[in-house]
Backbone bond lengths (Angstrom), bond angles and torsions (degrees), N, CA, C in turn:
res aa  C-N    CA-C-N  psi(-1)  N-CA   C-N-CA  omega(-1)  CA-C   N-CA-C  phi
1 X - - - 1.449 - - 1.532 108.88 -
2 X 1.299 116.73 117.39 1.447 119.46 -172.87 1.535 109.68 -98.39
3 X 1.337 116.06 139.31 1.433 121.41 167.27 1.577 116.00 75.84
4 X 1.327 117.24 16.16 1.451 120.04 178.86 1.538 109.93 -73.82
5 X 1.313 116.18 173.89 1.490 118.45 178.01 1.519 108.42 -80.19
6 X 1.305 116.00 148.14 1.434 121.68 179.36 1.535 109.14 -118.16
7 X 1.326 114.02 146.02 1.465 118.59 175.86 1.516 107.15 -91.88
8 X 1.303 116.84 167.80 1.438 121.57 -178.53 1.531 110.40 -61.48
9 X 1.315 118.80 -30.37 1.477 123.44 -177.10 1.501 112.27 -80.74
10 X 1.304 119.76 -23.21 1.444 121.24 -177.65 1.532 111.09 -109.77
11 X 1.332 112.81 161.49 1.471 120.52 176.26 1.519 108.05 -86.72
12 X 1.366 117.61 153.23 1.426 117.70 175.94 1.492 111.94 -61.44
13 X 1.319 118.79 141.72 1.480 121.76 -177.07 1.555 109.29 -76.69
14 X 1.316 115.95 148.34 1.453 120.05 174.88 1.549 107.06 -152.72
15 X 1.307 114.50 162.06 1.472 120.83 177.21 1.531 109.04 -113.57
16 X 1.355 115.14 167.76 1.522 118.82 177.66 1.459 110.67 -57.47
17 X 1.356 119.30 -31.45 1.477 121.71 -178.37 1.546 112.17 -65.47
18 X 1.288 116.90 -16.82 1.496 120.52 -178.96 1.514 112.41 -92.29
19 X 1.352 117.01 2.38 1.428 120.28 -177.76 1.542 109.92 -97.12
20 X 1.341 117.48 133.80 1.452 122.11 169.41 1.499 107.69 -129.63
21 X 1.314 117.58 156.75 1.434 121.64 175.79 1.493 112.18 -86.12
22 X 1.289 116.86 155.50 1.506 120.22 175.36 1.493 112.32 -55.14
23 X 1.323 115.70 -37.35 1.471 118.43 -179.91 1.541 111.15 -67.78
24 X 1.358 117.95 -32.90 1.477 120.55 174.07 1.543 111.75 -60.66
25 X 1.331 113.74 -39.01 1.498 117.95 -178.60 1.530 108.33 -61.83
26 X 1.331 116.54 -42.90 1.408 122.28 -174.64 1.551 111.78 -78.29
27 X 1.298 117.37 -44.82 1.467 121.49 -172.62 1.536 114.99 -96.08
28 X 1.307 117.79 -31.74 1.452 121.25 -168.76 1.527 113.04 -128.76
29 X 1.346 116.79 38.31 1.433 121.68 -175.53 1.536 112.47 -51.29
30 X 1.354 116.54 -55.15 1.474 119.95 -174.78 1.524 111.27 -68.24
31 X 1.244 120.45 -36.74 1.463 121.17 -175.60 1.499 114.92 -84.81
32 X 1.357 117.89 -34.87 1.438 121.57 -176.51 1.532 116.36 -104.06
33 X 1.336 115.60 -37.61 1.456 120.62 -173.25 1.501 112.50 -88.76
34 X 1.335 115.94 -54.00 1.503 118.85 -175.21 1.501 113.37 -56.93
35 X 1.345 120.54 -42.63 1.488 118.86 175.94 1.528 114.12 -57.11
36 X 1.312 115.38 -40.13 1.477 119.31 179.94 1.496 110.59 -69.81
37 X 1.330 120.56 -33.61 1.436 121.69 176.54 1.517 112.78 -67.97
38 X 1.329 116.74 -26.86 1.471 119.99 175.97 1.516 111.27 -76.72
39 X 1.327 116.43 -25.72 1.469 122.70 -175.49 1.497 113.07 -90.68
40 X 1.361 117.27 -39.63 1.456 123.62 -172.52 1.510 111.63 -115.02
41 X 1.338 116.70 155.54 1.482 118.31 177.88 1.545 114.03 -70.49
42 X 1.311 116.39 -21.96 1.465 123.95 175.35 1.471 110.31 -161.10
43 X 1.333 117.78 161.46 1.419 122.53 173.68 1.526 109.71 -130.55
44 X 1.304 116.29 157.30 1.455 121.96 -178.97 1.488 109.27 -107.45
45 X 1.304 119.04 135.80 1.438 123.51 177.70 1.508 108.09 -105.25
46 X 1.351 115.96 122.35 1.446 123.88 -178.73 1.553 108.60 -104.54
47 X 1.295 115.63 143.56 1.460 120.28 168.13 1.536 103.26 -116.36
48 X 1.300 113.72 108.90 1.450 119.99 -171.64 1.531 108.62 66.29
49 X 1.303 119.10 -121.91 1.479 121.22 -179.98 1.528 111.56 -104.98
50 X 1.357 116.12 10.09 1.469 119.24 -175.92 1.572 108.56 -106.97
51 X 1.344 116.21 129.56 1.503 118.37 171.20 1.490 108.43 -68.88
52 X 1.340 118.44 132.81 1.446 123.90 -177.59 1.478 113.66 -115.31
53 X 1.356 119.45 -37.58 1.434 121.45 -177.59 1.498 110.47 -158.66
54 X 1.310 116.48 167.02 1.422 123.51 177.46 1.520 109.54 -122.27
55 X 1.306 116.97 137.13 1.426 121.88 177.87 1.533 107.64 -114.26
56 X 1.335 113.87 134.17 1.459 119.23 175.18 1.531 108.81 -141.08
57 X 1.354 115.63 156.67 1.463 118.12 -179.43 1.568 108.10 -59.10
58 X 1.320 115.24 149.64 1.470 121.03 -175.71 1.511 111.80 -60.70
59 X 1.324 117.30 -38.47 1.486 118.96 178.77 1.523 111.75 -59.88
60 X 1.325 115.79 -37.61 1.475 120.65 179.58 1.540 108.33 -71.77
61 X 1.327 118.01 -36.63 1.445 121.75 177.50 1.548 108.27 -61.84
62 X 1.365 118.32 -47.31 1.451 120.07 177.81 1.518 113.56 -57.02
63 X 1.330 116.68 -43.92 1.466 123.36 177.89 1.542 110.42 -60.78
64 X 1.303 114.49 -46.01 1.459 120.64 179.54 1.563 110.96 -63.17
65 X 1.310 116.76 -42.96 1.440 123.25 178.48 1.531 110.08 -60.95
66 X 1.338 117.47 -45.49 1.430 120.64 -179.52 1.563 110.82 -65.62
67 X 1.337 117.09 -36.09 1.453 120.00 178.53 1.531 109.27 -67.33
68 X 1.341 117.02 -39.32 1.450 120.41 -178.80 1.553 110.01 -67.08
69 X 1.340 115.98 -40.49 1.463 118.17 176.40 1.502 111.73 -62.66
70 X 1.346 116.77 -42.56 1.422 120.16 -178.01 1.532 110.59 -68.32
71 X 1.354 118.07 -35.36 1.430 122.30 177.06 1.553 109.39 -63.11
72 X 1.303 116.43 -42.28 1.498 119.39 178.72 1.538 110.60 -63.71
73 X 1.345 115.76 -39.53 1.471 116.71 176.80 1.499 112.30 -66.43
74 X 1.300 118.35 -40.26 1.500 121.90 176.69 1.502 111.31 -62.44
75 X 1.361 115.24 -41.03 1.449 117.78 -179.76 1.516 110.75 -60.93
76 X 1.348 116.26 -43.06 1.465 120.61 178.10 1.530 111.20 -63.12
77 X 1.320 117.40 -44.45 1.477 122.07 178.71 1.498 109.32 -61.17
78 X 1.348 119.70 -41.00 1.450 122.43 178.92 1.541 111.79 -65.18
79 X 1.297 114.99 -39.74 1.484 118.35 177.07 1.545 111.73 -64.31
80 X 1.331 117.33 -41.77 1.437 120.82 176.33 1.518 111.25 -63.15
81 X 1.292 116.37 -44.22 1.491 120.43 178.19 1.516 109.50 -61.80
82 X 1.286 118.71 -45.01 1.458 121.06 -179.76 1.515 110.22 -59.20
83 X 1.324 117.78 -41.42 1.431 121.11 -178.19 1.572 110.59 -69.53
84 X 1.321 116.70 -38.35 1.430 121.16 178.79 1.567 109.44 -65.10
85 X 1.341 116.32 -44.59 1.440 119.81 178.02 1.527 112.00 -64.09
86 X 1.335 116.14 -43.34 1.483 118.69 176.04 1.515 111.04 -58.81
87 X 1.276 117.57 -45.92 1.513 121.53 177.86 1.501 111.23 -58.39
88 X 1.356 114.77 -43.53 1.483 117.41 -179.50 1.526 114.02 -65.22
89 X 1.340 116.14 -38.61 1.423 121.00 -177.92 1.539 111.19 -77.50
90 X 1.319 116.43 -38.20 1.433 120.52 -176.06 1.546 113.86 -86.81
91 X 1.302 115.50 -16.30 1.482 120.88 -175.25 1.513 113.64 78.79
92 X 1.319 118.42 6.84 1.447 120.58 176.86 1.533 109.61 -74.33
93 X 1.347 113.61 150.49 1.427 118.59 178.33 1.521 110.51 -87.28
94 X 1.311 116.09 139.24 1.458 121.21 173.03 1.523 109.51 -76.08
95 X 1.334 117.47 146.34 1.460 120.39 175.46 1.559 105.38 -83.36
96 X 1.352 115.37 128.17 1.460 119.59 177.62 1.521 111.24 -61.22
97 X 1.300 115.56 144.89 1.468 122.77 178.86 1.520 111.63 -55.66
98 X 1.304 115.45 -42.13 1.486 119.30 -179.98 1.506 110.70 -59.24
99 X 1.325 119.86 -38.16 1.448 123.56 177.70 1.530 111.00 -66.22
100 X 1.294 116.62 -43.39 1.503 121.99 179.18 1.561 107.78 -62.56
101 X 1.328 116.35 -43.74 1.445 120.56 179.83 1.520 111.30 -60.86
102 X 1.313 115.15 -44.64 1.460 120.09 179.84 1.539 111.56 -63.75
103 X 1.312 115.54 -45.07 1.479 122.44 -179.59 1.544 112.10 -57.89
104 X 1.343 115.49 -42.13 1.451 120.27 -174.49 1.547 113.06 -100.81
105 X 1.319 117.52 2.62 1.467 118.09 179.01 1.495 116.90 72.50
106 X 1.315 116.44 30.33 1.476 122.04 -176.45 1.531 108.51 -93.89
107 X 1.312 117.69 128.38 1.438 122.19 179.98 1.542 109.67 -93.10
108 X 1.342 117.45 156.35 1.461 120.89 176.57 1.543 112.27 -58.23
109 X 1.310 117.10 -34.26 1.508 120.93 178.31 1.532 111.76 -62.36
110 X 1.322 116.01 -30.70 1.462 118.70 179.03 1.549 112.55 -72.82
111 X 1.312 116.46 -18.31 1.459 119.99 -178.49 1.522 113.02 -101.68
112 X 1.315 118.40 0.71 1.460 122.55 -178.13 1.548 107.24 -56.95
113 X 1.318 114.56 126.96 1.451 121.24 179.65 1.533 112.35 89.56
114 X 1.313 119.32 -19.85 1.423 122.45 -179.81 1.561 114.07 -91.24
115 X 1.277 114.03 -40.91 1.499 118.30 -178.42 1.524 109.52 -141.31
116 X 1.299 115.23 161.51 1.446 122.66 174.75 1.521 106.32 -95.23
117 X 1.309 114.35 130.79 1.478 119.77 179.69 1.544 107.45 -103.34
118 X 1.322 114.67 133.64 1.474 122.74 172.52 1.519 106.68 -88.86
119 X 1.321 116.32 141.03 1.475 119.97 176.19 1.533 107.27 -90.26
120 X 1.336 115.94 89.35 1.464 120.59 177.52 1.484 112.21 -111.58
């Protein structure tokens, strides 16, 4: 089954038809690799019997990259929310961002695009 969704615990599924050798990539790109890229969402490049890399169309790479960036943003937001909830339940005080920045020498310019700064 090619191109199905994978869970974090499993590897992405692929078929024998999605495998090309490293020498095919170098010597037979148009005849061996491009047809497979039109047929499958990705192909695996083997060197001998070892998988070495995966090739996918650039548009799919861009989509994957955007999803990975969004996942990282959501992970950070979830961490912040968990800390806020913990502080609310436990009664502990959160450390203000300005104090963290001062402690670690982080400037507002280094955070541009990452967080919204309040002018307090």
